[in-house]
All heavy atoms as an XYZ file, in Angstrom:
660
protein
N    -110.609     81.016    -52.387
C    -110.615     82.169    -53.253
C    -109.372     82.986    -52.952
O    -109.079     83.319    -51.815
C    -111.874     82.987    -52.969
C    -112.029     84.150    -53.881
S    -113.704     84.787    -53.763
C    -113.355     86.384    -53.123
N    -108.640     83.330    -54.000
C    -107.427     84.127    -53.796
C    -107.654     85.562    -54.263
O    -108.490     85.832    -55.111
C    -106.254     83.503    -54.551
O    -106.498     83.577    -55.935
N    -106.889     86.418    -53.677
C    -106.989     87.833    -54.021
C    -105.696     88.280    -54.687
O    -104.617     88.048    -54.150
C    -107.223     88.674    -52.749
O    -108.387     88.193    -52.098
C    -107.391     90.128    -53.097
N    -105.828     88.891    -55.833
C    -104.651     89.401    -56.534
C    -104.326     90.795    -56.013
O    -105.206     91.521    -55.567
C    -104.923     89.492    -58.029
C    -105.126     88.155    -58.696
C    -105.339     88.355    -60.185
C    -105.520     87.037    -60.873
N    -105.694     87.216    -62.327
N    -103.080     91.150    -56.128
C    -102.693     92.510    -55.746
C    -103.227     93.486    -56.791
O    -103.317     93.149    -57.971
C    -101.164     92.646    -55.646
O    -100.595     92.294    -56.899
C    -100.599     91.749    -54.569
N    -103.586     94.681    -56.372
C    -104.114     95.651    -57.338
C    -103.042     96.093    -58.328
O    -101.841     96.037    -58.044
C    -104.572     96.822    -56.463
C    -103.823     96.680    -55.200
C    -103.542     95.219    -55.021
N    -103.490     96.524    -59.483
C    -102.570     97.035    -60.497
C    -101.917     98.308    -59.981
O    -102.527     99.086    -59.252
C    -103.324     97.349    -61.782
O    -103.927     96.185    -62.282
N    -100.690     98.518    -60.396
C    -100.014     99.744    -59.979
C    -100.549    100.911    -60.806
O    -100.979    100.752    -61.936
C     -98.502     99.614    -60.159
O     -98.204     99.382    -61.519
N    -100.514    102.070    -60.210
C    -101.001    103.278    -60.867
C     -99.807    104.133    -61.248
O     -98.948    104.420    -60.422
C    -101.948    104.068    -59.928
C    -102.371    105.375    -60.565
C    -103.141    103.220    -59.566
N     -99.782    104.521    -62.504
C     -98.705    105.380    -62.980
C     -99.224    106.819    -62.963
O    -100.195    107.133    -63.650
C     -98.273    104.982    -64.411
C     -97.176    105.899    -64.920
C     -97.840    103.536    -64.450
N     -98.632    107.693    -62.158
C     -99.115    109.075    -62.111
C     -98.875    109.800    -63.437
O     -97.914    109.503    -64.152
C     -98.318    109.711    -60.974
C     -97.199    108.796    -60.682
C     -97.523    107.452    -61.251
N     -99.743    110.731    -63.737
C     -99.612    111.518    -64.965
C     -98.403    112.446    -64.844
O     -98.051    112.871    -63.748
C    -100.879    112.332    -65.193
N     -97.780    112.781    -65.963
C     -96.654    113.729    -65.916
C     -97.099    115.085    -65.379
O     -98.261    115.477    -65.526
C     -96.239    113.849    -67.389
C     -96.796    112.642    -68.065
C     -98.023    112.261    -67.301
N     -96.185    115.811    -64.778
C     -96.499    117.093    -64.139
C     -97.078    118.125    -65.103
O     -97.870    118.962    -64.717
C     -95.254    117.669    -63.460
C     -94.824    116.895    -62.236
C     -95.892    116.841    -61.159
O     -96.524    117.879    -60.877
O     -96.092    115.756    -60.599
N     -96.691    118.101    -66.352
C     -97.154    119.087    -67.331
C     -98.359    118.597    -68.138
O     -98.749    119.225    -69.111
C     -96.025    119.458    -68.304
C     -94.862    120.147    -67.635
C     -95.283    121.519    -67.137
C     -94.108    122.234    -66.502
N     -94.466    123.522    -65.987
N     -98.959    117.490    -67.731
C    -100.116    116.967    -68.468
C    -101.354    117.798    -68.166
O    -101.453    118.461    -67.130
C    -100.361    115.504    -68.101
O    -100.804    115.419    -66.762
N    -102.311    117.768    -69.077
C    -103.549    118.517    -68.881
C    -104.319    118.023    -67.659
O    -105.008    118.799    -67.007
C    -104.419    118.441    -70.134
C    -103.943    119.267    -71.320
C    -104.870    119.073    -72.508
C    -103.848    120.726    -70.964
N    -104.211    116.731    -67.348
C    -104.897    116.205    -66.169
C    -104.391    116.875    -64.899
O    -105.166    117.333    -64.068
C    -104.703    114.683    -66.046
C    -105.334    113.888    -67.150
C    -104.381    113.629    -68.309
O    -103.218    114.093    -68.260
O    -104.799    112.977    -69.262
N    -103.072    116.922    -64.749
C    -102.478    117.541    -63.554
C    -102.814    119.027    -63.482
O    -103.128    119.554    -62.417
C    -100.951    117.368    -63.568
C    -100.486    115.988    -63.255
C    -100.415    115.774    -61.786
C     -99.747    114.430    -61.532
N     -99.492    114.187    -60.158
N    -102.768    119.702    -64.638
C    -103.063    121.137    -64.679
C    -104.513    121.389    -64.284
O    -104.802    122.288    -63.489
C    -102.746    121.701    -66.072
C    -101.223    121.682    -66.310
C    -103.303    123.106    -66.238
C    -100.806    121.995    -67.724
N    -105.434    120.604    -64.814
C    -106.864    120.798    -64.528
C    -107.172    120.552    -63.049
O    -107.860    121.357    -62.412
C    -107.704    119.870    -65.404
N    -106.668    119.458    -62.507
C    -106.962    119.157    -61.104
C    -106.246    120.115    -60.151
O    -106.765    120.429    -59.086
C    -106.639    117.695    -60.790
C    -107.701    116.763    -61.332
C    -107.592    116.199    -62.595
C    -108.840    116.475    -60.591
C    -108.566    115.371    -63.100
C    -109.827    115.642    -61.083
C    -109.687    115.099    -62.335
O    -110.681    114.278    -62.830
N    -105.072    120.615    -60.541
C    -104.387    121.616    -59.724
C    -105.151    122.935    -59.733
O    -105.156    123.663    -58.737
C    -102.966    121.828    -60.235
N    -105.833    123.230    -60.847
C    -106.587    124.476    -60.962
C    -107.766    124.523    -60.002
O    -108.200    125.601    -59.601
C    -107.073    124.664    -62.402
N    -108.286    123.378    -59.615
C    -109.452    123.348    -58.721
C    -109.084    122.939    -57.299
O    -109.960    122.845    -56.438
C    -110.559    122.413    -59.270
C    -111.000    122.862    -60.643
C    -110.117    120.971    -59.291
N    -107.814    122.718    -57.040
C    -107.378    122.209    -55.733
C    -107.683    123.166    -54.585
O    -107.888    122.729    -53.456
C    -105.888    121.886    -55.765
N    -107.745    124.462    -54.851
C    -107.970    125.430    -53.775
C    -109.432    125.834    -53.637
O    -109.750    126.688    -52.808
C    -107.138    126.701    -54.007
O    -107.561    127.315    -55.237
C    -105.650    126.383    -54.074
N    -110.301    125.229    -54.418
C    -111.713    125.595    -54.379
C    -112.422    124.734    -53.335
O    -112.432    123.509    -53.435
C    -112.355    125.441    -55.763
C    -111.673    126.397    -56.723
C    -113.850    125.687    -55.699
C    -112.087    126.282    -58.142
N    -113.006    125.374    -52.320
C    -113.673    124.598    -51.269
C    -115.010    124.033    -51.768
O    -115.808    124.738    -52.392
C    -113.895    125.624    -50.158
C    -113.890    126.950    -50.841
C    -113.020    126.814    -52.041
N    -115.202    122.750    -51.503
C    -116.435    122.064    -51.894
C    -116.997    121.315    -50.692
O    -116.299    121.108    -49.700
C    -116.176    121.066    -53.043
O    -115.171    120.136    -52.635
C    -115.724    121.781    -54.309
N    -118.246    120.883    -50.815
C    -118.901    120.160    -49.725
C    -118.199    118.826    -49.480
O    -117.943    118.447    -48.341
C    -120.398    119.957    -50.046
C    -121.067    119.074    -49.007
C    -121.108    121.300    -50.137
N    -117.872    118.097    -50.555
C    -117.206    116.800    -50.442
C    -116.050    116.744    -51.434
O    -116.080    117.439    -52.458
C    -118.185    115.671    -50.771
C    -119.296    115.493    -49.772
C    -120.207    114.330    -50.133
O    -119.929    113.619    -51.115
O    -121.197    114.138    -49.421
N    -115.058    115.888    -51.189
C    -113.941    115.757    -52.140
C    -114.394    115.335    -53.537
O    -113.790    115.736    -54.528
C    -113.054    114.684    -51.509
C    -113.387    114.721    -50.060
C    -114.834    115.111    -49.975
N    -115.471    114.563    -53.623
C    -115.949    114.119    -54.938
C    -116.459    115.299    -55.763
O    -116.405    115.268    -56.994
C    -117.032    113.051    -54.802
C    -116.522    111.790    -54.182
N    -115.551    111.008    -54.765
C    -116.828    111.188    -53.020
C    -115.285    109.974    -53.990
N    -116.043    110.066    -52.918
N    -116.950    116.334    -55.112
C    -117.363    117.536    -55.829
C    -116.155    118.172    -56.511
O    -116.242    118.631    -57.651
C    -118.020    118.547    -54.888
C    -119.366    118.081    -54.374
O    -120.142    117.525    -55.175
O    -119.650    118.291    -53.186
N    -115.031    118.189    -55.829
C    -113.805    118.749    -56.400
C    -113.307    117.874    -57.547
O    -112.826    118.385    -58.563
C    -112.744    118.873    -55.317
C    -111.675    119.875    -55.652
C    -110.790    120.126    -54.456
O    -110.298    119.187    -53.846
N    -110.590    121.386    -54.131
N    -113.465    116.564    -57.410
C    -113.080    115.655    -58.498
C    -113.919    115.915    -59.746
O    -113.394    115.948    -60.859
C    -113.235    114.192    -58.073
C    -112.254    113.788    -56.987
O    -111.216    114.474    -56.827
O    -112.524    112.794    -56.299
N    -115.234    116.078    -59.558
C    -116.117    116.360    -60.700
C    -115.747    117.680    -61.357
O    -115.747    117.812    -62.581
C    -117.579    116.399    -60.258
C    -118.231    115.053    -60.200
C    -119.736    115.173    -60.120
N    -120.202    115.963    -58.985
C    -120.325    115.513    -57.754
N    -120.014    114.276    -57.478
N    -120.773    116.296    -56.791
N    -115.425    118.662    -60.554
C    -115.033    119.969    -61.074
C    -113.726    119.852    -61.857
O    -113.602    120.389    -62.961
C    -114.887    120.960    -59.920
C    -114.676    122.409    -60.282
C    -115.822    122.938    -61.141
C    -114.556    123.233    -59.007
N    -112.764    119.138    -61.321
C    -111.494    118.924    -62.023
C    -111.686    118.201    -63.338
O    -111.079    118.546    -64.357
N    -112.566    117.192    -63.334
C    -112.850    116.452    -64.565
C    -113.488    117.367    -65.606
O    -113.138    117.315    -66.790
C    -113.763    115.263    -64.269
C    -114.163    114.500    -65.501
C    -113.257    113.653    -66.132
C    -115.437    114.630    -66.049
C    -113.611    112.955    -67.272
C    -115.802    113.940    -67.177
C    -114.887    113.102    -67.793
O    -115.237    112.424    -68.928
N    -114.395    118.225    -65.178
C    -115.049    119.148    -66.105
C    -114.061    120.140    -66.698
O    -114.141    120.466    -67.882
C    -116.189    119.892    -65.408
O    -117.215    118.993    -65.085
N    -113.125    120.612    -65.880
C    -112.100    121.521    -66.399
C    -111.199    120.777    -67.384
O    -110.847    121.294    -68.441
C    -111.279    122.151    -65.245
C    -110.078    122.919    -65.768
C    -112.173    123.055    -64.405
N    -110.856    119.547    -67.075
C    -110.045    118.738    -67.989
C    -110.766    118.530    -69.319
O    -110.158    118.661    -70.387
C    -109.708    117.391    -67.345
C    -109.007    116.468    -68.287
C    -107.701    116.524    -68.677
C    -109.588    115.367    -68.978
N    -107.437    115.512    -69.568
C    -108.581    114.788    -69.759
C    -110.860    114.800    -68.990
C    -108.797    113.673    -70.565
C    -111.077    113.696    -69.789
C    -110.058    113.143    -70.571
N    -112.063    118.216    -69.259
C    -112.848    118.055    -70.495
C    -112.855    119.351    -71.288
O    -112.768    119.333    -72.516
C    -114.282    117.618    -70.185
C    -114.420    116.213    -69.649
C    -114.153    115.184    -70.694
C    -115.389    115.018    -71.554
N    -115.250    113.978    -72.551
N    -112.973    120.481    -70.605
C    -112.937    121.780    -71.290
C    -111.600    121.971    -71.995
O    -111.558    122.429    -73.139
C    -113.176    122.916    -70.296
C    -112.850    124.258    -70.843
N    -113.643    124.896    -71.764
C    -111.793    125.071    -70.632
C    -113.091    126.054    -72.091
N    -111.965    126.177    -71.409
N    -110.517    121.638    -71.333
C    -109.188    121.831    -71.911
C    -108.925    120.902    -73.085
O    -108.219    121.276    -74.026
C    -108.107    121.626    -70.849
C    -108.063    122.643    -69.717
C    -107.053    122.220    -68.664
C    -107.752    124.029    -70.249
N    -109.479    119.708    -73.050
C    -109.199    118.739    -74.112
C    -110.162    118.849    -75.291
O    -109.754    118.654    -76.429
C    -109.232    117.292    -73.579
O    -110.499    117.038    -72.978
C    -108.117    117.056    -72.583
N    -111.424    119.163    -75.032
C    -112.410    119.154    -76.113
C    -112.817    120.532    -76.603
O    -113.255    120.676    -77.741
C    -113.654    118.384    -75.672
C    -113.368    116.919    -75.444
C    -114.602    116.144    -75.046
O    -115.685    116.746    -74.924
O    -114.477    114.928    -74.869
N    -112.735    121.541    -75.759
C    -113.102    122.920    -76.115
C    -114.519    123.025    -76.683
O    -114.790    123.853    -77.525
C    -112.108    123.503    -77.133
C    -110.699    123.570    -76.655
C    -110.507    124.693    -75.706
C    -109.026    124.817    -75.378
N    -108.742    125.703    -74.335
N    -115.437    122.174    -76.222
C    -116.820    122.236    -76.704
C    -117.599    123.350    -76.020
O    -118.295    124.108    -76.664
C    -117.530    120.911    -76.457
C    -117.050    119.818    -77.354
C    -117.885    118.584    -77.172
N    -117.370    117.520    -78.019
C    -117.811    116.302    -77.997
N    -118.777    115.961    -77.154
N    -117.309    115.398    -78.792
N    -117.502    123.412    -74.710
C    -118.220    124.418    -73.926
C    -117.244    125.448    -73.401
O    -116.037    125.207    -73.326
C    -118.947    123.763    -72.743
C    -120.045    122.815    -73.170
O    -120.653    123.064    -74.231
O    -120.295    121.834    -72.442
N    -117.775    126.582    -72.996
C    -116.939    127.588    -72.356
C    -116.546    127.089    -70.963
O    -117.159    126.152    -70.432
C    -117.699    128.911    -72.242
O    -118.795    128.752    -71.361
N    -115.564    127.723    -70.382
C    -115.154    127.348    -69.030
C    -116.308    127.565    -68.054
O    -116.534    126.742    -67.168
C    -113.917    128.138    -68.601
C    -113.335    127.798    -67.241
C    -112.933    126.327    -67.179
C    -112.147    128.685    -66.933
N    -117.052    128.653    -68.242
C    -118.205    128.928    -67.383
C    -119.222    127.805    -67.437
O    -119.737    127.345    -66.419
C    -118.877    130.257    -67.780
C    -118.044    131.474    -67.544
C    -117.076    131.771    -68.688
O    -117.056    131.037    -69.708
O    -116.319    132.737    -68.540
N    -119.530    127.350    -68.655
C    -120.514    126.277    -68.828
C    -119.995    124.965    -68.246
O    -120.747    124.212    -67.633
C    -120.857    126.107    -70.310
C    -122.055    125.236    -70.553
C    -123.338    125.823    -70.002
O    -123.568    127.016    -70.098
N    -124.150    124.993    -69.396
N    -118.711    124.698    -68.421
C    -118.114    123.471    -67.878
C    -118.189    123.441    -66.359
O    -118.524    122.405    -65.771
C    -116.659    123.345    -68.335
O    -116.587    123.206    -69.726
N    -117.890    124.565    -65.721
C    -117.951    124.632    -64.257
C    -119.394    124.472    -63.788
O    -119.673    123.741    -62.836
C    -117.332    125.956    -63.749
C    -117.637    126.180    -62.274
C    -115.831    125.956    -63.984
N    -120.312    125.110    -64.462
C    -121.727    125.005    -64.089
C    -122.232    123.576    -64.274
O    -122.933    123.038    -63.408
C    -122.565    125.977    -64.922
C    -124.016    125.925    -64.602
N    -124.536    126.466    -63.445
C    -125.057    125.364    -65.264
C    -125.842    126.243    -63.414
N    -126.178    125.585    -64.510
N    -121.875    122.945    -65.396
C    -122.337    121.585    -65.687
C    -121.734    120.538    -64.762
O    -122.274    119.441    -64.648
C    -122.038    121.215    -67.138
C    -122.929    121.936    -68.112
O    -123.958    122.496    -67.746
N    -122.527    121.946    -69.376
N    -120.621    120.868    -64.108
C    -120.004    119.906    -63.196
C    -120.949    119.552    -62.049
O    -120.910    118.452    -61.518
C    -118.692    120.464    -62.649
N    -121.785    120.496    -61.669
C    -122.730    120.241    -60.579
C    -122.052    120.108    -59.230
O    -122.620    119.526    -58.306
N    -120.854    120.639    -59.117
C    -120.128    120.561    -57.846
C    -120.774    121.497    -56.832
O    -121.163    122.609    -57.160
C    -118.668    120.938    -58.061
N    -120.888    121.016    -55.606
C    -121.453    121.839    -54.532
C    -120.333    122.673    -53.933
O    -119.552    122.202    -53.122
C    -122.110    120.939    -53.494
C    -123.328    120.207    -54.091
C    -123.816    119.123    -53.202
N    -122.797    118.062    -53.175
C    -122.827    117.036    -52.356
N    -123.802    116.910    -51.480
N    -121.896    116.124    -52.387
N    -120.267    123.914    -54.399
C    -119.197    124.821    -54.001
C    -119.552    125.553    -52.713
O    -120.712    125.840    -52.453
C    -118.953    125.845    -55.110
C    -118.663    125.284    -56.504
C    -118.601    126.423    -57.517
C    -117.382    124.489    -56.506
N    -118.536    125.884    -51.938
C    -118.717    126.679    -50.724
C    -118.424    128.151    -50.985
O    -118.439    128.952    -50.051
C    -117.828    126.138    -49.605
C    -118.148    124.693    -49.179
C    -117.144    124.218    -48.137
C    -119.562    124.585    -48.655
N    -118.131    128.483    -52.241
C    -117.953    129.861    -52.684
C    -118.834    130.045    -53.919
O    -119.405    129.075    -54.416
C    -116.470    130.167    -53.018
C    -115.956    129.228    -54.106
C    -115.610    130.121    -51.768
C    -114.540    129.534    -54.579
N    -118.935    131.264    -54.406
C    -119.766    131.486    -55.591
C    -119.082    130.914    -56.833
O    -117.862    130.734    -56.865
C    -120.013    132.989    -55.809
O    -118.764    133.622    -56.099
C    -120.680    133.639    -54.598
N    -119.896    130.622    -57.844
C    -119.355    130.130    -59.105
C    -118.394    131.139    -59.723
O    -117.388    130.754    -60.310
C    -120.499    129.836    -60.090
C    -120.680    128.375    -60.335
C    -121.749    128.070    -61.366
O    -121.752    128.673    -62.462
O    -122.578    127.206    -61.074
N    -118.719    132.427    -59.596
C    -117.876    133.468    -60.171
C    -116.498    133.488    -59.510
O    -115.476    133.648    -60.179
C    -118.543    134.851    -60.029
C    -119.778    135.027    -60.881
C    -121.008    134.317    -60.306
O    -121.073    134.078    -59.073
O    -121.904    133.979    -61.100
N    -116.473    133.328    -58.188
C    -115.195    133.297    -57.483
C    -114.402    132.051    -57.872
O    -113.183    132.108    -58.063
C    -115.417    133.333    -55.970
C    -114.145    133.511    -55.190
C    -114.378    133.647    -53.694
O    -115.535    133.852    -53.280
O    -113.399    133.556    -52.956
N    -115.085    130.927    -58.002
C    -114.421    129.692    -58.423
C    -113.832    129.849    -59.825
O    -112.691    129.446    -60.081
C    -115.397    128.521    -58.382
N    -114.604    130.452    -60.733
C    -114.115    130.683    -62.090
C    -112.875    131.575    -62.086
O    -111.918    131.322    -62.825
C    -115.204    131.318    -62.955
C    -116.243    130.355    -63.498
C    -117.457    131.112    -64.016
C    -115.638    129.503    -64.589
N    -112.882    132.598    -61.252
C    -111.725    133.474    -61.149
C    -110.485    132.725    -60.694
O    -109.393    132.911    -61.255
N    -110.639    131.875    -59.694
C    -109.506    131.091    -59.196
C    -109.004    130.115    -60.254
O    -107.793    129.926    -60.426
C    -109.894    130.322    -57.941
C    -110.102    131.181    -56.723
C    -110.365    130.318    -55.518
N    -110.728    131.099    -54.352
C    -110.876    130.581    -53.140
N    -110.713    129.284    -52.946
N    -111.199    131.359    -52.127
N    -109.938    129.476    -60.951
C    -109.551    128.506    -61.985
C    -108.813    129.218    -63.114
O    -107.761    128.762    -63.567
C    -110.785    127.754    -62.515
C    -111.361    126.851    -61.421
C    -110.436    126.928    -63.751
C    -112.722    126.270    -61.738
N    -109.363    130.335    -63.572
C    -108.708    131.097    -64.653
C    -107.295    131.534    -64.244
O    -106.357    131.434    -65.033
C    -109.539    132.324    -65.008
C    -110.670    132.037    -65.907
C    -111.232    133.324    -66.500
N    -112.411    133.001    -67.248
C    -113.658    133.212    -66.836
N    -113.880    133.780    -65.666
N    -114.683    132.873    -67.581
N    -107.163    132.030    -63.029
C    -105.851    132.486    -62.547
C    -104.862    131.325    -62.505
O    -103.707    131.470    -62.902
C    -105.976    133.130    -61.170
C    -104.678    133.644    -60.615
C    -104.015    134.678    -61.506
O    -104.736    135.499    -62.117
O    -102.774    134.659    -61.602
N    -105.302    130.181    -62.038
C    -104.427    129.010    -61.972
C    -104.026    128.553    -63.372
O    -102.852    128.248    -63.615
C    -105.122    127.871    -61.226
O    -104.302    126.738    -61.196
N    -104.981    128.513    -64.283
C    -104.669    128.095    -65.656
C    -103.711    129.099    -66.304
O    -102.777    128.702    -67.018
C    -105.954    127.966    -66.477
C    -106.898    126.841    -66.073
C    -108.169    126.884    -66.913
C    -106.222    125.472    -66.181
N    -103.935    130.371    -66.077
C    -103.068    131.408    -66.620
C    -101.653    131.264    -66.075
O    -100.670    131.371    -66.828
C    -103.639    132.787    -66.282
C    -103.037    133.929    -67.078
C    -103.732    135.248    -66.822
N    -105.158    135.189    -67.143
C    -106.151    135.412    -66.284
N    -105.885    135.759    -65.041
N    -107.401    135.319    -66.653
N    -101.523    131.008    -64.783
C    -100.190    130.885    -64.186
C     -99.462    129.633    -64.655
O     -98.240    129.574    -64.604
C    -100.294    130.881    -62.657
O    -100.878    129.681    -62.201
N    -100.224    128.657    -65.161
C     -99.610    127.430    -65.680
C     -99.425    127.482    -67.201
O     -99.073    126.480    -67.825
C    -100.456    126.223    -65.286
C    -100.483    126.017    -63.778
C    -101.246    124.785    -63.388
O    -100.870    123.686    -63.789
N    -102.302    124.953    -62.634
N     -99.692    128.641    -67.786
C     -99.421    128.829    -69.197
C    -100.551    128.505    -70.140
O    -100.349    128.374    -71.344
N    -101.763    128.377    -69.641
C    -102.895    128.076    -70.531
C    -103.843    129.241    -70.642
O    -104.095    130.006    -69.849
C    -103.647    126.854    -70.026
C    -102.874    125.560    -70.097
C    -103.683    124.424    -69.505
C    -102.527    125.214    -71.519
């Protein structure tokens, strides 16, 4: 049995919504890194689909935060604002 090398990963451009969303949650302390990933994904979905409010998106992420949801929302909003969104 042979093993192939994994496919290369092309990083997203710096100004893409993916990078902006995940950068917005990078400073939010969570129980596990996967909680931060879920939160970043929820913010990205909010930015791309605009179905739910940012508050609802953060709540629906189900991320186990080490700070309050309100404080997390404040940090996310500030980061998005500083990046032009």
